[in-house]
C-alpha positions as CSV (number, residue, x, y, z in Angstrom):
1,M,-19.2,6.3,40.9
2,R,-16.6,8.4,42.1
3,T,-14.9,5.2,43.7
4,I,-15.1,3.2,40.1
5,F,-13.0,6.3,38.6
6,I,-10.7,7.0,41.2
7,K,-9.4,3.0,41.0
8,R,-9.5,3.2,37.2
9,T,-7.7,6.7,37.7
10,L,-4.8,4.9,39.9
11,C,-4.1,1.9,37.4
12,L,-3.7,4.2,34.9
13,L,-1.6,6.4,36.6
14,A,-0.2,3.2,39.2
15,M,3.4,3.2,37.5
16,S,4.0,6.9,38.1
17,T,3.5,10.3,39.6
18,V,4.5,13.4,38.2
19,T,4.5,16.9,37.1
20,G,5.6,20.0,34.9
21,T,7.6,19.8,31.5
22,I,9.3,17.0,30.8
23,T,11.6,17.1,27.4
24,Y,13.4,14.3,25.2
25,S,14.7,15.0,22.3
26,Q,14.1,11.4,20.1
27,T,10.9,9.0,20.9
28,D,13.5,6.2,20.8
29,S,12.8,4.3,24.5
30,A,16.6,3.2,24.4
31,K,17.7,6.7,23.7
32,L,15.7,8.0,26.2
33,A,16.6,5.8,29.2
34,R,20.2,6.9,28.8
35,L,18.9,10.1,29.3
36,S,18.4,11.6,32.8
37,L,15.1,14.0,33.7
38,K,18.0,16.3,34.7
39,D,19.2,16.5,30.9
40,L,15.6,16.7,29.6
41,L,14.5,19.3,31.3
42,N,18.4,21.6,30.2
43,V,15.9,23.5,27.8
44,Q,16.7,27.0,26.3
45,I,13.8,29.5,26.5
46,T,13.5,33.4,25.2
47,T,10.4,34.3,26.5
48,A,11.2,35.1,30.1
49,S,13.5,37.5,28.8
50,K,13.5,38.4,25.7
51,T,17.2,36.9,25.1
52,S,18.0,32.9,25.3
53,Q,19.1,31.6,28.6
54,D,18.6,28.0,30.4
55,L,15.0,27.2,32.0
56,E,16.2,26.9,35.6
57,M,17.8,30.1,35.5
58,A,15.3,32.1,33.6
59,P,13.6,35.0,35.9
60,A,9.8,33.5,35.9
61,T,8.3,30.6,36.5
62,A,8.1,29.1,33.0
63,I,6.9,26.0,31.6
64,V,7.8,24.2,28.0
65,I,6.2,22.0,25.9
66,T,8.4,20.5,23.5
67,R,7.2,18.8,20.1
68,E,7.9,15.2,21.5
69,Q,4.9,15.9,24.2
70,I,2.9,17.6,21.4
71,K,2.8,14.3,19.5
72,S,2.9,11.8,22.3
73,R,-0.3,13.7,23.5
74,G,-2.1,14.4,20.9
75,Y,-2.2,18.0,21.3
76,Q,-4.1,19.4,18.6
77,S,-4.7,23.1,19.5
78,L,-3.6,25.5,21.8
79,L,-6.6,24.7,24.0
80,D,-5.5,20.8,24.5
81,V,-2.4,22.3,25.7
82,L,-3.5,24.4,28.1
83,Y,-5.9,22.3,30.0
84,D,-2.7,20.1,31.2
85,L,-1.2,23.4,32.3
86,P,-0.7,23.5,36.2
87,D,-2.2,26.3,37.7
88,M,-4.7,26.5,35.0
89,K,-8.5,25.6,34.8
90,V,-10.3,25.7,31.8
91,D,-13.5,26.3,30.8
92,D,-14.9,25.8,27.7
93,K,-18.0,26.5,25.4
94,V,-19.3,29.2,28.5
95,R,-19.8,32.5,26.4
96,S,-20.8,33.3,22.9
97,H,-18.0,36.0,22.0
98,L,-15.0,34.1,23.8
99,H,-16.4,30.7,23.7
100,N,-14.1,29.4,26.6
101,N,-12.4,31.0,29.6
102,F,-9.2,30.4,31.1
103,V,-8.3,31.1,35.1
104,M,-4.6,31.2,35.5
105,R,-3.9,31.4,39.3
106,G,-7.3,32.5,40.1
107,T,-7.0,35.3,37.4
108,P,-9.9,35.1,34.5
109,G,-9.6,35.6,31.0
110,Q,-7.7,35.3,27.7
111,E,-7.5,38.8,26.9
112,K,-5.3,39.1,30.3
113,F,-2.5,36.9,28.6
114,I,-1.2,37.2,25.6
115,I,-0.6,34.3,22.4
116,M,2.9,35.0,20.6
117,L,4.4,33.2,17.5
118,D,8.3,33.8,17.3
119,G,7.6,36.2,19.9
120,M,5.0,38.4,17.5
121,R,1.9,38.9,18.7
122,I,-1.1,36.5,17.3
123,S,-4.0,37.2,20.0
124,S,-6.3,40.3,18.9
125,P,-4.2,43.4,18.4
126,T,-6.5,45.6,20.3
127,N,-7.4,42.7,22.4
128,E,-10.9,41.7,21.7
129,T,-11.6,37.9,23.7
130,M,-11.1,35.4,20.9
131,P,-11.7,31.7,21.4
132,I,-8.7,29.6,21.7
133,L,-9.3,26.4,19.4
134,E,-7.5,24.8,16.4
135,N,-7.0,28.6,15.4
136,Y,-4.1,28.8,17.5
137,P,-1.8,26.0,15.9
138,V,0.2,23.7,18.0
139,N,1.3,21.3,14.6
140,L,3.9,23.8,13.7
141,A,5.8,24.6,17.3
142,E,9.4,23.2,18.2
143,Q,8.3,24.0,21.7
144,I,5.8,26.2,23.2
145,E,7.1,28.5,25.8
146,I,4.6,29.3,28.7
147,V,5.6,32.3,31.4
148,L,2.8,32.5,34.2
149,G,2.9,36.1,35.7
150,P,2.9,39.3,35.1
151,A,5.4,40.0,31.9
152,S,4.0,43.6,31.0
153,A,7.9,44.7,31.7
154,L,9.1,43.5,28.6
155,Y,5.6,43.4,26.4
156,G,3.5,46.2,27.3
157,A,-0.4,45.9,27.4
158,D,-2.0,42.9,28.4
159,A,0.8,40.7,29.9
160,V,-1.4,40.3,32.8
161,S,-1.8,36.7,33.7
162,G,1.0,35.4,31.4
163,V,2.7,34.8,28.0
164,I,2.6,31.9,25.4
165,N,5.1,32.2,22.6
166,L,5.1,29.4,20.2
167,I,8.3,28.5,18.7
168,T,8.1,27.5,15.7
169,K,10.0,24.3,13.7
170,K,12.8,25.5,11.2
171,S,14.2,23.4,8.4
172,S,16.9,21.2,9.0
173,S,20.6,22.3,8.4
174,K,20.8,18.7,6.6
175,K,17.5,18.3,5.4
176,E,16.3,20.1,2.2
177,L,12.9,19.5,2.8
178,K,10.7,18.1,5.5
179,I,6.9,17.3,5.5
180,D,4.8,16.8,8.5
181,A,0.6,15.8,7.7
182,T,-1.8,14.4,10.0
183,S,-5.3,13.7,9.0
184,M,-8.0,12.6,11.8
185,A,-11.8,12.5,12.2
186,G,-14.1,11.4,15.2
187,S,-17.0,11.4,17.1
188,Y,-19.7,14.1,16.8
189,G,-18.4,15.3,13.4
190,Y,-15.3,16.1,14.2
191,T,-12.4,16.6,11.4
192,N,-8.8,18.0,11.5
193,N,-6.0,18.0,8.8
194,T,-2.8,19.5,9.3
195,L,0.2,20.4,7.3
196,F,3.7,21.2,7.9
197,I,6.5,22.0,4.7
198,A,9.8,23.4,5.6
199,K,11.9,23.5,2.6
200,K,15.6,24.2,2.6
201,L,16.3,26.4,0.0
202,S,19.8,27.3,0.1
203,D,23.1,27.6,2.8
204,H,21.5,31.1,3.4
205,A,17.3,30.7,3.1
206,S,14.6,28.3,4.1
207,L,11.1,28.4,3.3
208,T,8.4,27.3,6.0
209,V,4.3,26.5,5.2
210,S,1.7,25.4,7.7
211,G,-2.1,25.1,7.9
212,Q,-4.7,24.0,10.1
213,Y,-8.6,23.0,9.8
214,S,-11.0,21.8,11.5
215,H,-14.6,21.3,11.8
216,N,-16.7,20.0,14.5
217,Q,-20.3,19.2,14.3
218,G,-21.1,19.0,18.3
219,A,-22.4,17.1,20.9
220,D,-26.5,17.7,21.2
221,Y,-26.7,18.0,25.0
222,T,-30.8,18.5,24.3
223,K,-30.3,14.6,23.6
224,L,-27.4,13.4,25.7
225,Y,-28.6,15.3,29.1
226,K,-32.2,15.3,31.1
227,D,-32.4,18.3,32.0
228,S,-35.7,20.9,32.5
229,L,-34.1,23.7,31.2
230,L,-33.2,21.3,28.1
231,N,-36.6,22.1,26.5
232,T,-36.6,22.4,23.0
233,E,-40.4,22.4,22.3
234,G,-39.9,26.2,20.4
235,Y,-38.1,24.1,17.8
236,R,-41.2,22.7,16.8
237,T,-44.1,25.1,17.3
238,G,-42.0,28.3,16.5
239,T,-43.6,29.5,19.4
240,F,-40.4,30.1,22.5
241,N,-41.6,30.0,26.2
242,T,-38.8,32.6,27.3
243,I,-38.6,33.6,30.9
244,F,-40.0,37.0,29.5
245,G,-43.4,35.1,28.0
246,P,-43.7,33.7,24.6
247,M,-41.8,34.7,21.7
248,T,-42.9,33.5,18.2
249,P,-39.7,35.1,15.8
250,K,-40.6,36.3,12.3
251,T,-37.2,35.2,11.0
252,P,-37.4,31.7,10.4
253,V,-36.3,29.0,13.1
254,N,-34.5,25.8,11.6
255,S,-36.1,22.9,13.9
256,R,-33.1,21.0,13.5
257,I,-30.7,21.5,16.9
258,E,-27.2,22.4,15.4
259,M,-24.3,23.7,17.3
260,P,-21.1,23.2,15.0
261,L,-17.7,24.8,15.6
262,K,-15.2,25.3,12.9
263,A,-11.2,27.0,13.0
264,Y,-8.5,27.2,10.6
265,N,-5.0,28.8,10.8
266,V,-2.2,29.5,7.9
267,Y,1.2,30.3,8.4
268,A,4.0,30.7,6.3
269,S,7.5,32.0,6.8
270,L,11.1,32.9,4.6
271,H,14.7,33.1,6.6
272,I,17.6,34.6,4.5
273,D,20.4,34.4,6.8
274,E,19.4,37.0,9.7
275,F,16.3,38.5,8.0
276,S,12.9,36.8,8.4
277,L,9.2,37.3,6.6
278,S,6.1,35.9,8.0
279,V,2.5,35.9,7.8
280,F,-0.5,34.4,9.4
281,K,-4.1,33.9,9.4
282,N,-6.3,32.7,11.4
283,Y,-10.7,32.0,12.1
284,A,-12.5,30.6,14.6
285,Q,-16.4,30.7,14.3
286,T,-18.2,29.2,17.6
287,P,-22.2,29.4,18.7
288,T,-23.4,32.5,20.1
289,F,-25.8,30.5,22.4
290,Y,-23.6,28.9,24.8
291,E,-24.8,29.2,28.6
292,E,-28.3,30.1,27.7
293,N,-30.5,26.9,27.2
294,P,-32.7,26.8,24.4
295,S,-35.8,28.1,25.2
296,N,-34.5,31.2,25.4
297,A,-31.7,31.3,22.5
298,V,-32.0,30.1,19.3
299,Y,-29.6,26.9,18.4
300,N,-28.7,27.2,14.9
301,K,-25.8,27.1,12.8
302,D,-26.2,30.3,11.7
303,V,-26.3,31.7,14.7
304,F,-22.1,32.1,15.2
305,M,-19.8,34.5,16.1
306,G,-16.4,34.6,13.7
307,Q,-13.7,36.0,14.5
308,G,-10.3,36.3,12.8
309,I,-6.8,37.5,13.2
310,N,-4.3,38.6,10.0
311,M,-0.6,38.9,11.0
312,A,2.7,39.9,8.6
313,S,5.9,40.7,10.7
314,A,9.6,41.2,8.7
315,S,12.6,40.9,11.1
316,Y,16.3,41.4,10.8
317,K,19.2,40.9,13.4
318,K,22.4,42.4,13.3
319,S,25.5,41.6,15.3
320,F,28.0,44.0,16.5
321,G,30.6,42.1,18.4
322,K,29.1,41.7,22.0
323,I,26.1,44.1,20.7
324,T,23.1,42.7,18.8
325,S,20.5,44.7,17.3
326,T,16.9,43.3,16.3
327,S,14.7,45.4,14.1
328,T,11.0,44.6,13.8
329,L,8.4,45.6,11.7
330,L,4.6,44.1,12.3
331,A,0.8,44.6,10.9
332,S,-2.0,43.3,12.7
333,E,-5.6,43.3,12.3
334,Y,-8.7,41.6,14.1
335,I,-11.7,41.2,11.8
336,M,-15.4,40.0,13.3
337,N,-17.7,38.3,10.2
338,P,-20.3,40.7,9.8
339,K,-22.4,37.9,9.7
340,S,-22.0,37.4,13.4
341,N,-25.0,37.3,15.3
342,Y,-27.7,36.3,18.7
343,R,-30.6,35.1,18.6
344,N,-31.9,35.3,22.4
345,L,-34.7,36.7,24.2
346,F,-33.2,40.0,24.1
347,S,-33.1,40.5,20.7
348,G,-36.7,38.9,20.8
349,M,-35.2,35.8,19.6
350,E,-34.3,37.4,16.0
351,P,-31.1,37.9,14.9
352,A,-28.9,40.6,16.3
353,Y,-26.1,41.3,13.9
354,K,-22.3,42.4,15.2
355,Y,-19.3,44.2,13.7
356,S,-16.2,45.1,15.6
357,F,-12.3,45.9,13.8
358,G,-9.2,46.5,15.5
359,S,-5.6,47.1,14.2
360,L,-2.1,48.1,14.6
361,V,1.3,48.5,13.0
362,K,4.2,48.6,15.3
363,G,8.1,48.8,14.7
364,E,10.1,47.6,17.5
365,E,14.2,48.2,17.8
366,Q,15.9,45.9,20.6
367,V,19.7,45.9,21.5
368,D,21.1,43.5,23.4
369,W,24.7,43.9,25.2
370,K,26.2,40.8,26.3
371,A,29.4,42.9,28.1
372,S,30.8,39.7,29.8
373,E,29.7,36.6,31.2
374,K,28.1,38.3,34.0
375,F,26.7,40.8,32.7
376,N,24.2,41.3,30.2
377,L,21.7,44.3,28.9
378,T,18.2,44.3,27.1
379,G,16.6,47.4,26.0
380,G,14.5,48.7,23.1
381,V,12.1,51.4,21.7
382,T,8.6,50.2,20.5
383,Y,6.0,52.3,18.3
384,E,2.3,51.2,17.5
385,S,-0.7,53.0,15.4
386,Y,-3.9,51.5,16.3
387,Y,-7.4,52.1,14.2
388,S,-10.5,50.5,16.0
389,I,-14.2,50.1,15.2
390,P,-15.6,48.9,18.9
391,T,-18.2,46.1,18.6
392,S,-21.7,47.3,17.5
393,A,-24.7,47.4,18.8
394,D,-27.3,45.2,17.9
395,L,-27.8,45.6,14.4
396,A,-31.1,44.5,12.3
397,T,-28.8,43.7,9.0
398,P,-25.4,43.0,8.8
399,V,-22.8,45.7,7.5
400,D,-21.6,46.1,4.2
401,V,-17.8,46.7,4.6
402,S,-16.7,47.6,1.4
403,G,-17.9,50.8,1.9
404,D,-18.9,53.5,4.4
405,L,-20.3,51.5,7.9
406,H,-24.3,51.9,8.0
407,G,-26.5,49.7,10.1
408,T,-29.9,50.4,11.8
409,Y,-30.3,49.0,15.6
410,I,-32.6,46.2,15.9
411,G,-36.6,46.2,16.0
412,T,-36.4,49.7,15.5
413,K,-37.9,49.7,11.8
414,T,-41.5,51.1,11.9
415,Y,-44.4,53.0,10.1
416,Y,-42.7,56.5,10.9
417,T,-39.3,55.0,10.5
418,P,-39.6,52.4,8.3
419,N,-35.8,52.3,7.7
420,G,-34.8,52.1,11.3
421,L,-32.9,54.4,13.5
422,D,-29.5,54.8,12.0
423,A,-26.8,53.2,14.5
424,K,-23.9,54.5,16.0
425,F,-20.5,53.6,14.9
426,Y,-17.5,54.6,17.0
427,T,-14.3,54.9,15.3
428,L,-10.6,55.3,17.3
429,R,-7.3,56.5,16.5
430,Y,-4.8,56.4,18.9
431,R,-0.7,55.6,19.3
432,N,2.0,53.9,22.1
433,T,5.3,55.1,22.7
434,G,7.1,52.2,25.2
435,T,10.4,52.0,26.2
436,Y,11.7,49.2,28.1
437,L,15.5,48.5,29.8
438,Q,16.3,45.1,31.7
439,V,19.8,44.6,33.4
440,Q,20.9,41.1,34.2
441,Y,24.0,40.4,36.6
442,A,25.5,37.4,37.7
443,P,28.2,37.8,40.3
444,V,29.0,34.1,40.3
445,P,27.7,31.4,38.0
446,T,24.8,30.0,41.2
447,L,23.4,33.9,41.3
448,N,21.7,35.8,38.7
449,F,19.5,39.3,39.5
450,T,17.7,40.5,37.3
451,F,15.9,44.2,37.1
452,G,13.9,45.7,34.3
453,A,11.1,48.2,33.5
454,R,9.2,49.4,31.0
455,H,7.0,52.9,30.2
456,D,4.7,53.2,28.3
457,V,2.7,56.3,27.4
458,N,-0.8,55.6,25.4
459,S,-2.6,59.0,24.1
460,R,-6.1,57.6,24.7
461,Y,-5.3,56.2,28.9
462,G,-2.2,57.8,29.8
463,S,1.2,56.3,30.8
464,T,2.0,53.5,32.9
465,L,5.6,52.3,34.4
466,N,5.8,48.5,35.2
467,P,9.1,47.6,37.0
468,R,10.2,43.8,37.8
469,A,12.9,42.2,39.8
470,G,13.9,38.6,39.9
471,V,16.7,36.6,41.9
472,V,17.7,33.3,40.6
473,Y,20.0,30.9,43.3
474,R,21.3,27.7,42.6
475,P,23.1,26.9,46.4
476,T,23.7,23.5,44.9
477,S,23.6,21.9,41.5
478,K,20.2,20.3,42.2
479,T,18.6,23.0,44.5
480,T,17.1,26.5,42.3
481,I,15.4,29.1,44.1
482,K,14.0,31.7,42.5
483,A,12.2,35.1,44.0
484,L,10.3,37.5,41.8
485,Y,8.5,40.6,41.5
486,G,6.1,42.3,38.8
487,T,4.3,44.6,37.5
488,A,1.2,44.2,34.8
489,F,-1.4,46.0,33.0
490,L,-4.2,45.1,31.1
491,A,-5.1,48.4,28.7
492,P,-8.5,49.4,28.7
493,T,-9.9,47.4,25.5
494,T,-11.8,48.9,23.2
495,F,-14.3,46.6,23.4
496,D,-15.0,47.4,27.3
497,C,-14.9,51.2,26.7
498,Y,-17.5,51.5,24.0
499,A,-19.4,48.5,23.7
500,Y,-23.0,49.3,24.0
501,Y,-26.0,47.5,24.0
502,G,-30.2,47.7,25.1
503,A,-33.3,47.9,23.6
504,F,-35.1,50.8,21.9
505,E,-39.1,50.8,22.0
506,T,-42.0,53.0,20.3
507,G,-45.1,53.4,21.6
508,D,-46.3,55.6,18.7
509,S,-45.4,53.5,15.9
510,G,-41.6,55.2,15.4
511,R,-42.9,58.8,16.0
512,T,-40.5,58.7,19.0
513,F,-38.2,55.6,20.8
514,R,-37.1,55.1,24.4
515,S,-35.2,52.6,26.4
516,N,-35.8,51.3,30.0
517,F,-31.7,50.3,29.9
518,M,-28.5,50.7,27.9
519,H,-25.0,50.1,28.5
520,L,-23.4,52.8,27.3
521,P,-19.5,53.7,26.2
522,N,-17.0,55.4,29.2
523,P,-13.9,55.9,27.3
524,Y,-12.3,56.8,30.6
525,L,-11.5,54.0,32.1
526,K,-8.5,53.6,32.9
527,P,-5.8,50.3,33.0
528,I,-6.2,47.3,35.5
529,I,-3.1,47.4,37.1
530,S,-1.5,43.8,38.7
531,K,1.2,43.1,41.0
532,N,2.5,40.1,42.0
533,A,5.6,38.6,44.4
534,E,6.0,35.0,44.0
535,V,9.3,32.5,45.3
536,S,9.8,29.1,44.1
537,V,12.1,25.9,44.9
538,S,13.2,23.3,43.0
539,H,14.8,20.5,44.0
540,Y,16.3,17.5,42.3
541,F,16.2,14.5,44.9
542,T,18.0,12.2,42.6
543,N,18.7,13.2,38.5
544,N,15.5,11.8,37.6
545,F,13.5,13.0,40.4
546,N,12.5,16.9,40.7
547,V,10.2,18.3,43.0
548,T,9.2,21.8,42.8
549,I,6.6,24.3,45.2
550,D,5.8,28.0,44.6
551,A,3.4,30.3,46.2
552,Y,2.5,33.5,44.9
553,Y,0.6,36.5,46.1
554,T,-1.5,38.9,43.3
555,V,-3.3,41.9,43.8
556,L,-5.3,43.7,40.8
557,S,-6.9,46.8,41.2
558,G,-9.1,49.1,38.8
559,L,-11.2,46.1,37.6
560,H,-14.3,47.2,35.9
561,E,-17.3,47.0,37.3
562,F,-20.5,48.2,36.1
563,A,-22.4,51.0,37.6
564,D,-25.1,53.6,37.8
565,D,-24.0,56.8,35.3
566,N,-26.0,58.9,37.2
567,K,-24.0,57.7,40.3
568,A,-20.6,57.5,38.8
569,T,-19.4,59.3,35.8
570,H,-22.6,61.3,34.6
571,L,-21.9,61.1,30.9
572,Y,-25.5,60.7,29.7
573,H,-28.0,61.9,32.2
574,N,-30.5,59.8,30.8
575,M,-29.9,60.1,27.6
576,F,-28.6,58.4,24.3
577,N,-28.8,60.4,20.8
578,G,-31.8,62.4,21.8
579,I,-33.4,59.2,23.0
580,P,-34.1,59.2,26.7
581,V,-33.2,56.1,29.0
582,G,-34.7,55.0,32.2
583,Y,-31.1,53.3,33.4
584,V,-27.8,54.1,31.7
585,E,-25.1,51.5,32.9
586,V,-21.2,52.0,32.7
587,F,-18.3,50.4,33.5
588,V,-15.9,52.2,35.9
589,N,-12.6,50.9,37.5
590,Q,-13.6,50.8,41.2
591,T,-12.9,46.7,42.0
592,R,-9.5,45.2,43.9
593,Q,-9.2,41.8,43.8
594,V,-6.4,39.7,45.8
595,N,-5.4,36.2,45.0
596,Y,-2.8,33.9,46.4
597,G,-1.9,30.0,46.0
598,G,0.8,27.7,45.3
599,S,1.5,24.6,43.7
600,V,3.4,21.3,44.5
601,Q,4.8,19.9,40.9
602,L,7.0,16.6,40.7
603,N,8.5,15.2,38.1
604,Y,9.8,11.9,37.4
605,K,11.7,9.8,34.7
606,H,12.1,6.4,35.2
607,S,12.7,2.8,32.9
608,I,10.9,-0.3,33.3
609,G,12.9,-2.4,31.2
610,G,12.1,-1.1,27.1
611,L,9.2,1.0,29.1
612,C,10.8,4.4,29.6
613,L,7.8,6.8,31.5
614,N,8.1,10.8,32.0
615,S,5.4,11.3,34.2
616,Y,3.8,14.5,36.1
617,L,1.7,16.0,39.1
618,S,0.6,18.7,39.9
619,V,-1.8,20.0,42.9
620,S,-2.6,23.3,43.3
621,H,-4.4,25.8,45.4
622,T,-5.9,29.3,44.9
623,N,-7.8,31.3,47.3
624,G,-8.6,35.3,47.1
625,F,-11.2,37.6,47.4
626,D,-13.1,40.3,45.4
627,D,-12.9,44.1,47.1
628,Y,-15.8,46.0,45.8
629,S,-15.3,48.6,49.2
630,R,-14.7,51.1,46.0
631,K,-18.0,51.2,45.0
632,D,-19.6,51.2,48.6
633,P,-18.0,50.9,52.0
634,N,-20.7,48.5,53.0
635,L,-20.2,45.9,50.7
636,P,-18.1,42.9,52.3
637,K,-15.4,41.3,50.4
638,V,-16.6,38.0,48.6
639,K,-14.8,35.2,47.6
640,L,-12.9,35.0,44.0
641,E,-15.7,33.4,41.7
642,F,-14.5,31.0,38.5
643,I,-11.9,29.6,40.4
644,S,-11.7,25.6,41.8
645,P,-9.4,26.1,45.2
646,F,-8.4,22.9,44.8
647,M,-7.0,21.7,41.3
648,L,-4.9,18.4,40.4
649,H,-3.0,17.5,36.9
650,A,-1.5,14.6,36.5
651,G,0.1,12.4,33.4
652,T,3.0,10.1,32.2
653,D,4.1,9.5,28.9
654,M,4.9,5.7,28.0
655,I,7.1,5.2,25.5
656,A,8.3,1.5,24.4
657,G,9.6,1.4,20.9
658,K,7.0,2.6,18.5
659,F,4.4,2.7,20.8
660,T,3.4,6.2,22.9
661,C,0.4,5.6,25.7
662,S,-0.2,9.0,27.5
663,P,-3.1,8.9,29.8
664,R,-3.7,12.7,31.5
665,L,-6.0,13.3,34.6
666,I,-7.5,16.4,35.9
667,L,-9.3,16.4,39.3
668,M,-11.5,20.2,39.8
669,G,-12.5,20.8,42.8
670,R,-16.0,22.0,43.6
671,Q,-16.0,25.5,41.3
672,N,-17.0,28.8,42.3
673,L,-19.9,30.6,40.8
674,T,-21.1,34.5,40.4
675,G,-23.7,33.8,42.9
676,I,-23.2,34.8,46.1
677,T,-24.3,32.7,49.3
678,N,-26.1,34.3,52.3
679,D,-23.5,33.2,55.0
680,M,-22.3,36.5,57.0
681,A,-18.7,36.0,57.3
682,A,-15.7,38.7,57.1
683,V,-15.4,37.5,53.1
684,R,-18.5,36.1,51.6
685,K,-18.7,32.5,49.5
686,R,-19.9,32.1,46.2
687,Q,-22.1,29.5,45.3
688,T,-20.3,26.5,44.0
689,I,-21.1,23.9,41.8
690,A,-19.3,19.8,41.4
691,G,-16.0,19.8,40.2
692,Y,-15.2,16.7,38.1
693,A,-12.8,14.1,37.3
694,L,-11.4,14.5,33.9
695,M,-9.5,11.6,32.0
696,N,-7.9,11.8,28.4
697,V,-6.0,9.5,26.7
698,S,-3.9,9.6,23.8
699,L,-2.6,6.2,21.8
700,R,0.1,6.4,18.9
701,Y,2.2,3.9,17.2
702,N,4.6,4.7,14.5
703,V,3.6,1.8,11.7
704,F,7.1,2.8,9.7
705,K,9.5,5.5,10.2
706,K,7.4,8.0,8.2
707,L,4.0,6.8,8.8
708,A,2.1,6.3,12.4
709,V,-1.9,6.1,13.9
710,F,-2.7,7.5,16.7
711,T,-6.6,8.0,18.7
712,N,-7.2,10.7,21.2
713,I,-9.5,9.8,23.8
714,T,-11.2,12.6,25.7
715,N,-13.1,12.2,28.5
716,A,-12.3,8.8,28.7
717,L,-14.4,7.5,31.6
718,N,-17.7,9.5,29.9
719,Q,-18.1,12.2,32.8
720,H,-21.0,14.0,32.9
721,Y,-19.7,17.4,34.3
722,K,-20.0,21.0,33.9
723,S,-17.9,24.2,33.9
724,V,-18.4,27.5,35.3
725,G,-20.1,30.3,33.1
726,F,-20.7,34.2,33.5
727,N,-23.1,35.2,35.8
728,M,-24.6,32.0,36.8
729,D,-27.0,32.0,40.0
730,L,-28.2,28.9,41.6
731,T,-30.9,31.3,43.6
732,K,-32.5,32.8,40.4
733,K,-34.4,30.1,38.9
734,N,-36.4,31.8,36.6
735,T,-33.3,31.8,34.6
736,E,-31.8,31.9,30.8
737,L,-29.0,30.6,31.9
738,F,-27.9,27.1,32.9
739,H,-26.5,26.1,36.4
740,G,-23.4,24.9,35.2
741,Q,-22.3,24.7,31.2
742,Y,-22.5,21.4,30.3
743,E,-19.6,19.8,29.1
744,D,-18.5,17.1,26.0
745,P,-19.0,13.6,27.0
746,I,-16.6,11.1,25.7
747,R,-15.4,11.5,22.5
748,I,-13.1,9.2,20.4
749,M,-10.9,10.3,17.3
750,G,-8.5,8.5,15.1
751,G,-6.1,9.6,12.6
752,L,-2.7,9.1,10.6
753,N,0.5,11.2,10.8
754,F,3.0,11.5,7.6
755,T,6.5,12.7,8.1
756,F,9.1,12.7,5.2
């Protein structure tokens, strides 16, 4: 099968091999043919330094995805974009509350990078992990700027593995009204609709409105794959044969297996000269049974996690000669749908409801002083005020958010406690003050130095200092060399600090309760610190052929690890709210991680008659180890989990007049699990599962100037492949987890795009 796949792949990619970020301004192949690759890559970005500068001279490893690429590649969500990035591994449908996991340069977790919209944060203000689906829009993007590596020197907390900034399209100065609408549908009940409207109100004002809604019924893996772990007998009989024994839930279980997803986003902005006002809202609802097999979790449509963001921001920019002042005010909130619940063997197959909330009010003043062509200074101060209700324990019923929060622990309604035990809700108020300063100095046009630092003082976890330094050198017009260093920090999330879970039991009808195990809060967690050094060399062999080689070395310290409270924090002494607990588990900062690797990226542009090709190829290597010696000096170092040491991303955008074809290939090497092998090497190996070869194809035809039809085919060769989930251990045969999370088979989607 692999041989057949490789032959097909080579046929699709024989016309080109290459990588990275190909940008072009028009879809007409004749006009594209007249532009060189060097011209196409000459774009401006703001995310790397908070000031506009050429991508080549930006002191960062940055990738730009343009509006034209979004259309030609059929991207419908930010998730689609992330799949194609070099140095990025995407594991989809792998855990309930976060849905998908992203490993950026060996560092896993979407909580370790921030997502922005025109420089305003639209990921969770208190950094709860959220799915990345159609809840983050790309239909409104003029370009998407992705900066890899630490960025806390400018952006503060959580910019550990990178920053993603969606730059929105604006109304044309020549056109009063711009409309872009898309409607599409496809296999397994997928629908997606988008609308973008930009209106020029006057010479000084413009209005932009955008919306997107998607629904995905989802593929039924129990029918598609033959696996002993995909036993669905419990849905017919009502009794589930879990690894803890038979369980017959009292709450009805629908015999129909369903795993739907839905997501939406809404955006509006008003620009009046240098003043802008914008609002953004998104929501994603995903199943909470991913990674658990159907004998140990309920696969019903009402078993879900719903999470949303509401954001409003205002900014005003004013120039005074060579000085530009930018004032911003942002308010953001994260809301978990109170009907969010789990149903698995740990809840007795009964619904266990969750709730969480977080909000942020932020003010920032930034000043840019462009003293000369050689010297530029950027500085600013931010003040942030937070309010958070960390994720609750497992509750018997949804909370009523209209009044004071109240809930009862699941399974505690008994004869002597008919209303159950009252659940504890934590509420937090804290603040953060940050100041940053960055100097860029170019003694000659071919040499640019960047130095900067940011100092944050947080009322919850103390102060942090994050410096950055960079040198960009262009010895010739065709060669660019970058040497970069930076640090970042991940603020201890309120979820990590205050999440608690575990079951209560009684032997006397509720007179007394006890618990065998509980994971309890540790409010004294400190930030995770990242230090990164990298170097890259980019060279144009011709104006249409570019090669970039980069290498990085990253050390993360203070990673969270489970620990015995009696041996580590001594916070509970086997008691919680007067209830004895046999074993208390807490999070502590005690693990170090070392990541190192690099990639070779090629970009190539060429034309064959009326056919214009913009192609890319990226080969990445990632390695490293987890060091648990702070937990126990006798514990060995272990290879990184979640990574694939070898990755390849390749594709080409083929444009011929009105027709566009974009085949894209992902080759993933063997994937590291959490489980450890029994070898006695100095650095122990992780268990692995097979890698995969994933081919996605997008086709687009402009029927008229204002109408296009398109087709997206994902997993075009219908590979049966698996991604890495959490806590997977191949030696544990009696487990509720899959040994690798099932991913979607081939899916075909088609739609119409209207532009006016």
